[in-house]
C-alpha positions as CSV (number, residue, x, y, z in Angstrom):
1,M,61.8,153.4,101.4
2,F,60.1,151.5,98.8
3,C,57.9,154.5,97.8
4,L,61.4,156.1,96.5
5,L,61.8,153.3,94.3
6,G,59.6,154.6,91.3
7,P,60.8,158.0,91.4
8,V,64.6,157.1,91.8
9,L,64.7,154.2,89.2
10,G,63.0,156.2,86.3
11,T,59.4,156.6,86.2
12,T,59.9,160.7,86.9
13,P,59.0,162.4,83.7
14,A,62.7,164.4,83.9
15,L,64.2,161.1,83.9
16,R,62.0,159.6,81.0
17,R,62.5,162.8,78.8
18,S,66.1,162.7,79.4
19,A,66.4,159.1,78.8
20,K,70.3,159.2,79.7
21,P,71.9,155.8,80.8
22,A,74.3,157.6,82.9
23,A,71.1,159.0,84.9
24,K,69.6,155.7,85.1
25,A,73.0,154.0,86.3
26,A,73.2,156.9,88.9
27,A,69.5,156.5,90.0
28,K,70.5,152.8,90.6
29,K,73.7,153.4,92.3
30,F,71.7,156.0,94.8
31,Y,69.3,152.9,95.6
32,Q,71.7,150.6,96.4
33,D,73.7,153.1,98.7
34,M,70.4,153.8,100.4
35,E,69.7,150.0,100.7
36,E,73.0,149.8,102.5
37,V,72.5,152.6,104.9
38,N,69.2,150.8,105.7
39,L,70.9,147.4,106.5
40,L,73.8,149.1,108.3
41,S,71.0,151.0,110.6
42,K,69.1,147.7,110.9
43,R,72.4,145.9,112.3
44,K,72.9,149.0,114.5
45,K,76.3,149.8,113.0
46,Q,76.2,153.3,113.8
47,A,79.7,154.4,112.3
48,A,79.5,152.5,109.0
49,A,76.0,153.6,108.6
50,L,77.1,157.4,109.1
51,D,80.0,156.5,106.4
52,A,77.5,154.7,104.0
53,Y,75.3,157.9,104.5
54,A,77.7,160.2,103.5
55,V,78.1,157.8,100.1
56,M,74.7,157.7,99.7
57,M,74.2,161.8,99.8
58,S,77.2,162.1,97.1
59,S,75.3,159.5,94.9
60,L,72.1,161.7,95.3
61,E,74.0,164.9,94.3
62,A,75.7,163.0,91.1
63,Y,72.1,161.8,90.1
64,S,70.8,165.2,90.7
65,K,73.3,166.8,88.3
66,L,72.5,164.4,85.8
67,I,68.8,164.9,85.6
């Protein structure tokens, strides 16, 4: 999961070119949501993890629209 840290948090050329603060904030939100899914999965809370996954995917979609 940590291999996504660089691309998501702004080392991608697309995000560097845009330099949009909103895109950086959306990337941070996506990464936090991804960590939440990871934590709930480790705690074996399937229902909560599925809900968190849906939130994570909506965060990814919001981020994708900004870059």
